[in-house]
C-alpha positions as a Markdown table, in Angstrom:
| # | Residue | x | y | z |
|---|---|---|---|---|
| 1 | Met | 211.0 | 50.2 | 25.7 |
| 2 | Phe | 210.7 | 48.6 | 29.3 |
| 3 | Thr | 206.9 | 47.8 | 28.7 |
| 4 | Asn | 208.1 | 46.0 | 25.3 |
| 5 | Leu | 210.5 | 44.0 | 27.5 |
| 6 | Val | 208.1 | 43.0 | 30.0 |
| 7 | Thr | 205.5 | 42.0 | 27.3 |
| 8 | Ala | 207.9 | 40.0 | 25.6 |
| 9 | Ala | 209.0 | 38.2 | 28.9 |
| 10 | Phe | 205.2 | 37.0 | 29.3 |
| 11 | Ala | 205.1 | 35.6 | 25.8 |
| 12 | Phe | 207.1 | 32.8 | 27.3 |
| 13 | Ser | 204.2 | 32.0 | 29.4 |
| 14 | Ala | 201.3 | 32.1 | 26.9 |
| 15 | Pro | 198.7 | 29.7 | 27.5 |
| 16 | Val | 199.3 | 26.4 | 25.6 |
| 17 | Thr | 197.2 | 23.2 | 25.6 |
| 18 | His | 199.0 | 20.6 | 27.3 |
| 19 | Arg | 198.9 | 16.9 | 27.0 |
| 20 | Ala | 198.0 | 15.2 | 30.4 |
| 21 | Ala | 201.3 | 14.4 | 32.0 |
| 22 | Ser | 201.9 | 10.5 | 32.3 |
| 23 | Arg | 202.4 | 10.8 | 36.1 |
| 24 | Ala | 200.2 | 13.1 | 38.5 |
| 25 | Ala | 203.6 | 14.7 | 39.4 |
| 26 | Val | 206.9 | 14.1 | 37.6 |
| 27 | Arg | 209.1 | 12.0 | 39.5 |
| 28 | Met | 212.2 | 10.7 | 38.0 |
| 29 | Gly | 215.3 | 8.6 | 38.9 |
| 30 | Ile | 218.6 | 8.4 | 37.2 |
| 31 | Glu | 217.5 | 5.7 | 34.8 |
| 32 | Asp | 214.7 | 7.9 | 33.7 |
| 33 | Leu | 217.0 | 11.1 | 32.5 |
| 34 | Tyr | 217.7 | 11.1 | 28.9 |
| 35 | Gly | 221.6 | 11.7 | 28.4 |
| 36 | Ala | 222.6 | 10.8 | 31.8 |
| 37 | Asp | 225.3 | 8.3 | 30.5 |
| 38 | Val | 225.9 | 10.0 | 27.0 |
| 39 | Glu | 229.5 | 11.0 | 27.4 |
| 40 | Thr | 230.6 | 8.7 | 29.8 |
| 41 | Gly | 229.3 | 5.4 | 28.9 |
| 42 | Gly | 228.0 | 5.0 | 32.3 |
| 43 | Phe | 226.7 | 7.0 | 35.1 |
| 44 | Phe | 228.7 | 10.1 | 36.1 |
| 45 | Asp | 227.9 | 12.4 | 39.0 |
| 46 | Pro | 231.0 | 13.3 | 41.0 |
| 47 | Ala | 229.2 | 16.1 | 42.6 |
| 48 | Gly | 226.5 | 13.7 | 44.0 |
| 49 | Phe | 223.4 | 15.7 | 42.6 |
| 50 | Ser | 221.5 | 12.5 | 41.9 |
| 51 | Lys | 221.4 | 11.5 | 45.5 |
| 52 | Asn | 218.4 | 13.8 | 46.0 |
| 53 | Glu | 215.8 | 12.3 | 43.6 |
| 54 | Asp | 213.3 | 14.8 | 44.6 |
| 55 | Gln | 215.4 | 17.6 | 43.0 |
| 56 | Leu | 216.3 | 15.9 | 39.8 |
| 57 | Val | 213.5 | 17.3 | 37.9 |
| 58 | Lys | 214.5 | 20.8 | 39.2 |
| 59 | Tyr | 218.2 | 20.2 | 38.3 |
| 60 | Arg | 217.3 | 18.6 | 34.4 |
| 61 | Thr | 215.0 | 21.8 | 33.9 |
| 62 | Ala | 217.6 | 24.1 | 35.1 |
| 63 | Glu | 220.5 | 22.5 | 32.8 |
| 64 | Leu | 217.9 | 22.7 | 29.8 |
| 65 | Lys | 217.2 | 26.4 | 30.5 |
| 66 | His | 220.8 | 27.2 | 30.6 |
| 67 | Gly | 221.8 | 25.3 | 27.7 |
| 68 | Arg | 218.9 | 26.9 | 25.6 |
| 69 | Leu | 220.2 | 30.2 | 26.8 |
| 70 | Ala | 223.7 | 29.4 | 26.1 |
| 71 | Met | 222.7 | 28.2 | 22.6 |
| 72 | Leu | 221.1 | 31.6 | 21.8 |
| 73 | Ala | 224.1 | 33.5 | 23.4 |
| 74 | Ser | 226.7 | 31.5 | 21.4 |
| 75 | Leu | 224.7 | 32.3 | 18.2 |
| 76 | Gly | 224.0 | 35.9 | 19.2 |
| 77 | Met | 227.7 | 36.5 | 19.8 |
| 78 | Leu | 228.8 | 35.1 | 16.4 |
| 79 | Thr | 226.1 | 36.9 | 14.4 |
| 80 | Gln | 226.8 | 40.2 | 16.0 |
| 81 | Glu | 230.5 | 39.9 | 15.4 |
| 82 | Ile | 229.6 | 38.6 | 11.7 |
| 83 | Thr | 227.1 | 41.4 | 10.9 |
| 84 | Gly | 229.1 | 44.3 | 12.0 |
| 85 | Gly | 230.9 | 44.1 | 15.1 |
| 86 | Trp | 229.8 | 45.2 | 18.6 |
| 87 | Ser | 229.2 | 48.7 | 17.3 |
| 88 | Asn | 227.3 | 51.3 | 19.5 |
| 89 | Ser | 226.4 | 54.5 | 17.7 |
| 90 | Ala | 224.8 | 55.9 | 20.9 |
| 91 | Gly | 228.3 | 55.3 | 22.9 |
| 92 | Leu | 226.4 | 53.9 | 25.9 |
| 93 | Phe | 229.0 | 51.2 | 26.3 |
| 94 | Asp | 232.3 | 49.8 | 24.8 |
| 95 | Gly | 231.3 | 47.8 | 21.9 |
| 96 | Ser | 234.8 | 46.0 | 21.1 |
| 97 | Gly | 233.4 | 42.4 | 22.4 |
| 98 | Pro | 230.9 | 40.7 | 24.6 |
| 99 | Tyr | 232.9 | 41.1 | 27.9 |
| 100 | Ser | 233.8 | 44.6 | 27.4 |
| 101 | Ala | 229.9 | 45.2 | 26.3 |
| 102 | Leu | 228.8 | 43.5 | 29.5 |
| 103 | Val | 231.1 | 45.4 | 31.9 |
| 104 | Thr | 230.6 | 48.8 | 30.5 |
| 105 | Thr | 226.7 | 48.4 | 30.2 |
| 106 | Pro | 224.8 | 51.0 | 32.3 |
| 107 | Arg | 223.5 | 49.7 | 35.6 |
| 108 | Leu | 220.0 | 50.4 | 34.7 |
| 109 | Gly | 220.2 | 48.1 | 31.6 |
| 110 | Leu | 221.7 | 45.3 | 33.6 |
| 111 | Leu | 218.7 | 45.9 | 35.9 |
| 112 | Gln | 216.4 | 45.7 | 33.2 |
| 113 | Ile | 218.0 | 42.4 | 32.0 |
| 114 | Ile | 217.8 | 40.9 | 35.3 |
| 115 | Leu | 214.2 | 42.0 | 36.0 |
| 116 | Val | 213.1 | 40.4 | 32.7 |
| 117 | Ala | 214.8 | 37.2 | 33.3 |
| 118 | Gly | 213.3 | 37.0 | 37.0 |
| 119 | Ile | 209.8 | 37.6 | 35.3 |
| 120 | Ile | 210.5 | 34.8 | 32.8 |
| 121 | Glu | 211.8 | 32.5 | 35.7 |
| 122 | Thr | 208.9 | 33.5 | 37.9 |
| 123 | Ala | 206.4 | 32.6 | 34.9 |
| 124 | Thr | 208.0 | 29.1 | 34.3 |
| 125 | Phe | 208.9 | 28.2 | 37.9 |
| 126 | Lys | 205.9 | 25.7 | 38.2 |
| 127 | Tyr | 207.5 | 22.2 | 37.7 |
| 128 | Glu | 204.7 | 20.1 | 39.0 |
| 129 | Gly | 203.3 | 17.7 | 36.3 |
| 130 | Arg | 205.4 | 18.8 | 33.5 |
| 131 | Val | 208.6 | 17.0 | 32.0 |
| 132 | Pro | 211.8 | 18.8 | 32.3 |
| 133 | Gly | 212.2 | 21.6 | 29.9 |
| 134 | Asp | 208.5 | 22.1 | 29.3 |
| 135 | Ile | 207.9 | 25.7 | 30.0 |
| 136 | Gly | 204.4 | 25.9 | 28.1 |
| 137 | Phe | 205.9 | 27.3 | 24.9 |
| 138 | Asp | 205.7 | 25.0 | 21.8 |
| 139 | Pro | 204.7 | 27.0 | 19.0 |
| 140 | Leu | 205.7 | 24.7 | 16.4 |
| 141 | Gly | 204.1 | 21.6 | 18.2 |
| 142 | Leu | 207.4 | 19.5 | 18.3 |
| 143 | Ser | 206.1 | 17.8 | 21.4 |
| 144 | Glu | 202.7 | 17.1 | 20.8 |
| 145 | Asp | 203.2 | 13.5 | 20.3 |
| 146 | Gly | 205.7 | 13.0 | 23.2 |
| 147 | Ile | 209.3 | 13.9 | 23.2 |
| 148 | Asp | 211.8 | 12.3 | 20.8 |
| 149 | Pro | 214.5 | 10.7 | 22.7 |
| 150 | Lys | 217.1 | 11.5 | 19.9 |
| 151 | Leu | 215.9 | 15.1 | 19.9 |
| 152 | Ala | 216.2 | 15.2 | 23.7 |
| 153 | Val | 219.6 | 14.0 | 23.8 |
| 154 | Ala | 220.5 | 16.2 | 21.0 |
| 155 | Glu | 219.2 | 19.3 | 22.6 |
| 156 | Leu | 221.0 | 18.3 | 26.0 |
| 157 | Lys | 224.4 | 17.7 | 24.4 |
| 158 | Asn | 224.4 | 20.9 | 22.2 |
| 159 | Gly | 223.2 | 22.9 | 25.3 |
| 160 | Arg | 226.2 | 21.5 | 27.3 |
| 161 | Leu | 228.6 | 22.4 | 24.5 |
| 162 | Ala | 227.0 | 26.1 | 24.0 |
| 163 | Met | 227.4 | 26.6 | 27.7 |
| 164 | Ile | 231.2 | 25.8 | 27.5 |
| 165 | Ala | 231.3 | 27.8 | 24.1 |
| 166 | Ser | 229.5 | 31.0 | 25.4 |
| 167 | Ile | 232.0 | 31.1 | 28.4 |
| 168 | Ala | 235.0 | 30.5 | 26.2 |
| 169 | Phe | 233.9 | 33.2 | 23.6 |
| 170 | Ile | 233.6 | 35.7 | 26.6 |
| 171 | Val | 237.2 | 34.9 | 28.0 |
| 172 | Gln | 238.6 | 34.6 | 24.6 |
| 173 | Thr | 237.5 | 38.1 | 23.5 |
| 174 | Ala | 238.7 | 39.4 | 27.1 |
| 175 | Leu | 242.0 | 38.0 | 26.9 |
| 176 | Thr | 243.0 | 38.8 | 23.1 |
| 177 | Gly | 241.0 | 42.0 | 23.0 |
| 178 | Lys | 239.9 | 40.9 | 19.6 |
| 179 | Gly | 236.6 | 39.4 | 18.2 |
| 180 | Ile | 235.7 | 35.6 | 18.2 |
| 181 | Ile | 236.4 | 35.0 | 14.8 |
| 182 | Ala | 239.6 | 37.2 | 14.2 |
| 183 | Ser | 241.3 | 35.7 | 17.3 |
| 184 | Thr | 240.2 | 32.0 | 16.4 |
| 185 | Phe | 242.3 | 32.6 | 12.8 |
| 186 | Asp | 245.0 | 34.2 | 14.4 |
| 187 | Val | 245.5 | 31.0 | 16.4 |
| 188 | Leu | 245.1 | 28.9 | 13.4 |
| 189 | Ala | 247.8 | 31.2 | 11.3 |
């Protein structure tokens, strides 16, 4: 099983033909960031992350990775609940919700998850010459002609929403002891 996880992790770094970057090394300023002013109508950076423009590509790449992971997590939590709950026939962990499943997962299972995430992060860590979010995995060829700004902003906004939603799902199930959908409809009733 571990071999399958490691093999799947390396699938994210499969060789893909890339377009030449428009610049030798991708540098960007605030004016180059898609979605920097989407929600506020103007520039908003209370933490001051944009003061170090050398790190902006790294920060945006991290935001996109976390957003993509959160979109998958939110969809996964809802799908898990809709298709039969958090059942666990082997009895390895408490399957009553995402939080209880996480805190009761065996340490070796958590170690495998962290190890595979580390392998993926190591394989996709090189940011030089790539636009933020380009990790070399584009099986549908959506970015062959460049990135559509509307799609980039949509991905960014949906990722931000999913980061909040996935945390809210975990907190909601931990506080109520019920599933996401059941506790949501209890509030609406």
